[in-house]
C-alpha positions in Angstrom: -39.6 -42.9 -11.8 -38.1 -43.3 -8.4 -40.6 -42.6 -5.6 -40.2 -43.0 -1.9 -42.9 -42.7 0.7 -41.3 -41.2 3.8 -42.8 -43.1 6.8 -41.6 -45.3 9.6 -41.3 -48.3 7.3 -39.0 -46.3 5.0 -36.9 -45.1 7.9 -36.5 -48.7 9.2 -35.5 -50.0 5.8 -32.9 -47.2 5.2 -31.5 -47.8 8.7 -31.4 -51.6 8.3 -28.1 -53.6 8.3 -29.2 -55.3 5.0 -29.7 -51.9 3.2 -26.3 -50.6 4.5 -24.6 -53.8 3.4 -26.2 -53.5 -0.1 -25.0 -49.9 -0.4 -21.5 -50.8 0.6 -21.3 -53.9 -1.5 -22.5 -52.2 -4.7 -20.3 -49.1 -4.3 -23.3 -46.7 -4.0 -22.9 -43.2 -2.7 -25.7 -41.5 -0.8 -25.5 -37.8 -0.3 -27.9 -35.4 1.4 -27.9 -31.6 1.3 -29.7 -28.6 2.7 -30.6 -26.1 -0.1 -29.8 -23.2 2.3 -26.1 -23.9 1.5 -24.4 -23.2 -1.8 -23.5 -26.7 -3.1 -26.9 -28.4 -2.4 -28.6 -25.3 -3.8 -26.6 -25.6 -7.1 -27.4 -29.3 -7.3 -31.1 -28.5 -6.8 -31.0 -25.8 -9.5 -29.2 -28.0 -12.0 -31.8 -30.8 -11.4 -34.6 -28.2 -11.8 -36.2 -29.2 -8.5 -39.6 -27.6 -7.9 -40.7 -29.2 -4.6 -39.0 -30.3 -1.4 -38.0 -32.8 -0.1 -36.8 -34.5 -3.2 -34.7 -37.5 -4.2 -32.5 -37.9 -7.3 -30.7 -40.8 -8.8 -27.6 -40.0 -10.7 -25.2 -42.2 -12.7 -21.6 -41.1 -12.6 -20.2 -44.2 -14.2 -20.0 -42.2 -17.5 -19.1 -38.6 -18.4 -21.1 -36.5 -18.3 -23.2 -37.5 -15.3 -26.6 -38.8 -16.3 -29.8 -37.9 -14.4 -31.8 -41.1 -14.0 -34.7 -39.9 -11.9 -35.8 -36.9 -9.9 -38.9 -37.0 -7.6 -40.3 -34.2 -5.5 -42.0 -35.6 -2.5 -43.9 -32.5 -1.3 -47.1 -33.2 0.6 -50.3 -33.0 -1.6 
C-alpha cells in the first residue's frame, strides 16, 4: 500500500529537482483534484474514497486502467 506522511520533509521531496526529473524521465503523470468539482468527484467515487485527503496510484499502460493503490490520509 502506498502511504505518504504529509509534512515538511514530504513537501521538500516533492518540490525537489531530483523528484521532478524522475517524474519527467519516467513519463509519470501527477494529477490533483478538488472533489467539489465534477471530474475529481467522479474519480473519488470510482475509487471508493472514504477519507480525505487521499492518494491513488493508477496504471494506464493497459486497458482497462488498473488501480494499484488507494490510501486515505485523514488525521487519526
